[in-house]
N, C-alpha and C positions, 0 to 999 in steps of 0.2 A: 958548818957550810951544806947545810940544807940552804942557809940562804945563794950561796954562786952557784947552785942545780937551777933553784930555783931563777933567776933571774936569768942566767945560759937560755931558762926554758922558757921565756918572757922573747928575749930576744927570739930564736928560733922559730918561735912560736910567729913577730912581726915575721918575721924576715917569710915565712912558707904562707903566709897569706896575703902580706903583702905582693908576691911573688904571684897569684893568682888574679887577687883583686882586683891591680893598675890595668892591667891587661885586660878585665871583663868591662872597668867602668869602659877604657878610653872605641875598646870594643858599641858600646853604646853610648857614647855620643859620635863619635864617628861613624856605624858605621860597615865599622870595615875590620874583621878578625881575622886573624893568619893561625895557623896548622900550626904543630909542632912539628918538631923533626929535623932533621938535613938543613932541607931546603924549603924554610914555612912559605906557604904558598896563602898569598888574603882569599880570604873568602869579601865577597859585597851581602851586604842583608839586602840589594834593589835584587841584588841578579838570583842567592840566593840561600831566600829565607827561609826554608826548613833548617838549611844545613847551614844558614848565621846561628837563628835558635842553637840546636843541641850542641856547636863549638860551646854554643858563651852558656851552655847550664854545664859543661861538667864542665868548663871553667873555673866558673860559677862553686860546684861539688865539692871539686880538688883541693879546695879552699881553706871545706872544715876539718883534715889536721892540721895546718899553723892554728886557725883558731881556737883548738881543743890543743893541741899545744902550749895555748899560750892563757887557757882556761885552767890546767892543771896548774900552769910553774904559778900562777897569781895567787891563787886558793893554795895553793905549796907557802906562796910569798905570807900570803896575810896570816897563817896559821901557825904559823916560825913566828909571825911579829907579834899572834895570842900570846906561845904560847911564853917568850924571853917576860914576855909580861907577866903573868902570872907568875914569872918562874922567879923573882925580881924581889917579885913585890913579898912573899910568902915564903 
């Protein structure tokens, strides 16, 4: 049961982190970040540098939840495997 929960947490963590990190990487590459909401508007690095950097930093900070979930899932999976190995040995 713990294996399935750990694998689910890993998948959810990857999804949530990638959902924030991939647009951030694209914004760093192109210099255009899109706001969130019903009608996302582009914010250009050359025209509004302060707003661009604030949006990019918020986007990167939002990836923390997904990364924490990913780390928690990986640690639960690791300790479950260790427990399985120790139980099977003796």
